[in-house]
C-alpha positions as CSV (number, residue, x, y, z in Angstrom):
1,X,15.3,-26.7,1.1
2,X,12.9,-27.8,3.9
3,X,9.2,-27.1,3.8
4,X,9.7,-24.6,6.7
5,X,12.5,-22.7,4.9
6,X,10.5,-22.7,1.6
7,X,7.5,-21.3,3.5
8,X,9.7,-18.5,5.0
9,X,11.2,-17.7,1.6
10,X,7.7,-17.5,0.1
11,X,6.6,-15.2,2.9
12,X,9.7,-13.0,2.3
13,X,9.1,-12.9,-1.4
14,X,5.4,-11.9,-0.9
15,X,6.6,-9.1,1.6
16,X,9.0,-7.8,-1.1
17,X,6.3,-7.8,-3.8
18,X,3.9,-5.9,-1.4
19,X,6.6,-3.3,-0.6
20,X,7.3,-2.8,-4.3
21,X,3.7,-2.3,-5.2
22,X,3.3,0.1,-2.3
23,X,6.0,2.5,-3.5
24,X,5.3,5.7,-5.4
25,X,7.1,4.9,-8.6
26,X,7.9,8.6,-9.2
27,X,10.2,8.4,-6.2
28,X,12.5,5.7,-7.7
29,X,15.4,5.8,-10.1
30,X,13.3,3.8,-12.6
31,X,10.4,6.2,-12.2
32,X,12.7,9.2,-12.9
33,X,14.1,7.5,-16.0
34,X,10.6,6.8,-17.3
35,X,9.3,10.3,-16.5
36,X,11.6,11.9,-19.1
37,X,10.2,9.7,-21.9
38,X,7.1,11.9,-22.4
39,X,5.5,15.2,-21.4
40,X,3.4,13.3,-18.8
41,X,4.3,9.7,-18.0
42,X,1.5,8.0,-16.2
43,X,2.4,5.0,-14.1
44,X,-0.1,2.2,-14.5
45,X,1.6,-0.6,-12.5
46,X,4.8,-2.3,-11.6
47,X,4.7,-6.1,-12.2
48,X,6.6,-8.2,-9.6
49,X,7.5,-11.8,-10.2
50,X,7.5,-13.2,-6.6
51,X,8.9,-16.6,-7.6
52,X,11.8,-15.0,-9.4
53,X,13.0,-12.9,-6.5
54,X,16.4,-14.1,-5.3
55,X,17.2,-13.8,-1.6
56,X,20.7,-14.2,-0.2
57,X,21.0,-13.6,3.5
58,X,19.4,-10.3,4.2
59,X,19.6,-9.0,0.6
60,X,17.3,-9.6,-2.4
61,X,16.9,-8.8,-6.1
62,X,14.5,-9.6,-8.8
63,X,13.0,-8.6,-12.1
64,X,10.1,-6.2,-12.5
65,X,8.2,-4.8,-15.4
66,X,7.0,-1.2,-15.5
67,X,3.7,-0.5,-17.2
68,X,3.3,3.1,-18.2
69,X,1.3,5.4,-20.5
70,X,3.4,7.9,-22.3
71,X,1.5,11.1,-22.9
72,X,2.6,13.6,-25.4
73,X,0.8,16.9,-25.0
74,X,-0.1,18.8,-28.1
75,X,-2.4,21.7,-29.0
76,X,-4.0,19.6,-31.7
77,X,-4.7,16.7,-29.2
78,X,-2.7,14.5,-26.9
79,X,-1.0,11.4,-28.2
80,X,-1.1,8.5,-25.7
81,X,1.0,5.3,-26.0
82,X,1.0,2.4,-23.5
83,X,4.4,0.7,-23.1
84,X,6.2,-1.7,-20.8
85,X,9.9,-1.6,-19.7
86,X,11.8,-4.3,-17.8
87,X,13.6,-3.4,-14.6
88,X,15.1,-4.7,-11.4
89,X,14.4,-4.2,-7.8
90,X,17.1,-4.7,-5.1
91,X,17.1,-4.2,-1.4
92,X,17.5,-5.8,2.0
93,X,15.7,-6.8,5.1
94,X,16.1,-4.7,8.3
95,X,14.7,-7.2,10.8
96,X,11.3,-8.0,9.3
97,X,11.1,-4.7,7.4
98,X,11.6,-4.7,3.7
99,X,13.9,-1.9,2.5
100,X,13.8,-1.2,-1.2
101,X,17.2,0.3,-2.2
102,X,16.8,0.5,-6.0
103,X,14.1,0.1,-8.6
104,X,15.5,0.6,-12.0
105,X,13.9,0.7,-15.5
106,X,15.7,-0.3,-18.7
107,X,14.7,2.4,-21.2
108,X,17.2,1.5,-23.9
109,X,14.5,0.1,-26.2
110,X,12.8,3.5,-26.3
111,X,15.8,5.0,-27.9
112,X,16.4,2.3,-30.5
């Protein structure tokens, strides 16, 4: 890869990471899956690994980690538990615009 194409790829990866961090997690598939794990799931952050985002043509995918606080409401006092879940982000570029198509969360570990 040439220095110019590496620079462009790095720029595209940063744009994807910014787009992911800018989304309301509750409006994604992963956010929906995490919301059902407690009475009141609080989204702390979504970690994006810029250097692990794979770009092929106009499409991309990469790993993410959801950081949440699971809140179980109870009359005797709430129980709070911080947890993290792996996931994946996929999408495409529409011109220079990043379009996030899917953000998933793997919640299998919660049920094991």
